[in-house]
N, C-alpha and C positions, 0 to 999 in steps of 0.2 A: 442527084449529087453522087459522086463517086463514093464507093464503100471504103471502109477502113482497110489498111494494109499493114501487115506485120513485117518488120525488117530487123534482121539481127546481124551482128558482126562478132564472130567468135574466134577470129584468127589474129586479132590485134592484142597488144598488152592490156588495153582497156576494152573489155568485153562490153557490148552495148546492145540494147533492145529498144525498139520504138514502135508505137502504133500511131499511124497518121492517116489523115484523109486530105486528098487534094493538095498534097505537099506540106500540110501543116501538122505539127506534132500534137497528138492528143495526150500521150503519156510516154514516159521514157524511163529506163533504168540503165545504169552502167556501174561497173566494178572491175577492179584489178583482180583477176582470177587466174591462178597458176594453172589450174585444170578446169576448163570451162564446163566440163560435163557435170561437175558437182552442183552448180547453181544455175545453169542455163535455163532449164525448164521452170525453175522457181522464179527466175527473173521474167520469163515470158508470162507466167501466170500473174505475177504482181503487176506487170505493165497493163495487161488486159483488165485486171480488176480496177486499177486506177482510172482507166478510160471508161469503165462501166460496161465492158464488153466481155463476150466469151468467144472461143474459137469459131463458134457457129455464126457469129456476126461478121467475120472477116470476109473480104472480097479478094484478097491476094496475099502472096507470100514472097519475100525477097531476102536474099542473103548476100553478103560480100564474099567473093569467090577466092580472094587471095591476090598476091602471095601473102603469107603470114605463117603462123604456127601450124605445122603439119597436122598435129593432133586436133588443135582447135578448129581448123577449117573442116576437117572430116566430121567432127562432132556436130558442128553447126549445119553443114549441108545435109547430113543424114537426118538431123532433126526436122529440117524444112521438107526434105523428101518424104519423111513419114507423115507429116501433116498434110502435104499435098496429096499423097495417096489415100489418106483417111478421109479427107474433106472434099477432094476433087477440085481444089481451088487453083486458079492460075498461079504460076510461080516463075521466078527468074532470079538471076544473079547480076551483080555489078562487079567489075574489077576493083579491087581495093586501091590500086594506084590511081584509078580515075577519080575515086571519091576523095582521096588525099589531095590530088592536084586541084580539085574544085575549090579547096580551101585556101589556095594561094591568094595573096592580096590582089585586088583589082589593079590592072595596069602592069602586072609583071611581064617582062619581056619573055621569060621562060617560066612555065608553071609545071613543076614536077612533083609527082608523088614518089615517096621513098620508103622502103621497108628494109629494116636491118636483117640481112640474110646470114649474119654471123661470119666468122673467119675473116673479119675486116672488110667484108663486101656488102654492098647495098643493091637491092633491086630497085631500079628507077625507071620512070617513063614520063615523058612530056606529053601533056594533053592540051589540045587547042580546039575549042568549039565542040567538045564531045568526041574528038577523034584522037586516038593515041598514036604516038610515033614509034611504038615497039618497045617492049621491055628489055632493059640491059642489066647485066650483073657486073658491077664496077667496084673497084677498090675505092675507099672513101676519098683519098686525095684526088682521084680522077673526076669527081663530081664538080670540082672547081671550074671545069671547062664550060659549065652552063651559066656562068656569070655573064651579064647581069641577069638576075631573075630570083625565083623563090623555090625552095625545096621544102615540102611539107611531109612530116613523118614523125613517128614516135622515136625519140632519141636522137634526132638529127642535130640538136643543139650542140652536141659534143664535136661535131665536124668543125665548128668554129674554132676549136682549139688546135687544129692542124696548122703547121707552119705555113705561112703565106696564104692563108684562106682569104679569098677576095671579099672585101667589105660590101661589094655590090651584089653578093649572092645571099639573100635573106634566108634564114633557117626558121621554120615555123613548126612548133609543137601543136598537134591538133587536139581537139576534145573528142568525145564519143562520135564514132563514124556512122552508126546506124541512122541517127538523125540527119547527118550530112548527106546520106545516100537518098533519103526520101524524095527530095525535089528532083533528083536525077533519073528517077524511074520513068519509063515510058507509060503512056496512058494505058489503062486496062483495055485489052483487045488488040493492042499493037503486037506485031509479030515478034517484038523483043521479049515478050513473055513466053519463055520456052522452058518447061520443067526439066528438059534434058540437061540444061546447064547446071543443075544441082548435082550432077554426077561428073562434072568436069572442073575440079578445083584447079586453080592456077598456082603452080609452084615455081619458086625461084630457081631451083635445081631439082633433078630427079630425087625421089625419096631415097635415103640411105638405108638400104636393106641388104641383108646377106642371104643369098640363095642357098637353099638346103643342099647339103652334100648328097650325092647319089648313095642310095642304100647299098651296103656291102653284104653280099650273101654269105651266110655262115657256111663253114666247111661242111660239105656233104649235102647241101641244098642245091637244087637245080632250078 
């Protein structure tokens, strides 16, 4: 029997942790956390305890790679990278948009995951049979072109308030994503288990940083 796998999502508004085996949930935790660093390790510990396990019992580690909260993603991926390096366990990631799209109602003509990227824009990607069509960054009104179909994401329900929003484009608010990711993971030993993915978060846009200004030499220095 396949060993237990720890999965976490720290980049979504609803941070979640799950321990599962063979796609089935053994224990799970979720919470709305503004700064996931504060409680993430405590959630992991509580989830393992509920499942009657310790980190030494795990067979694999997985995290959602984004897009999502810049700080949350980095904290979650760094946590999993530390566990991977300490325990030597197989590790991998899944795109957040893929996990979201997997929650679209069966039979949807278009199944899209969506993440609020602020500034009135959404990161969206259509997934079919485990294959993504490429992430796009679009203004909210532009998402109407995917009708008929389903869009899954935290906060997408407010898109329905836009003028002329098509009734044939269903908006789905998801639950915790860690549990939803569990059945999407490849079997242990599959090439998809690549710990290098833990160092490659998926961002909607480049991080907004300010480069340091060149140092100015004081008068008289050379």
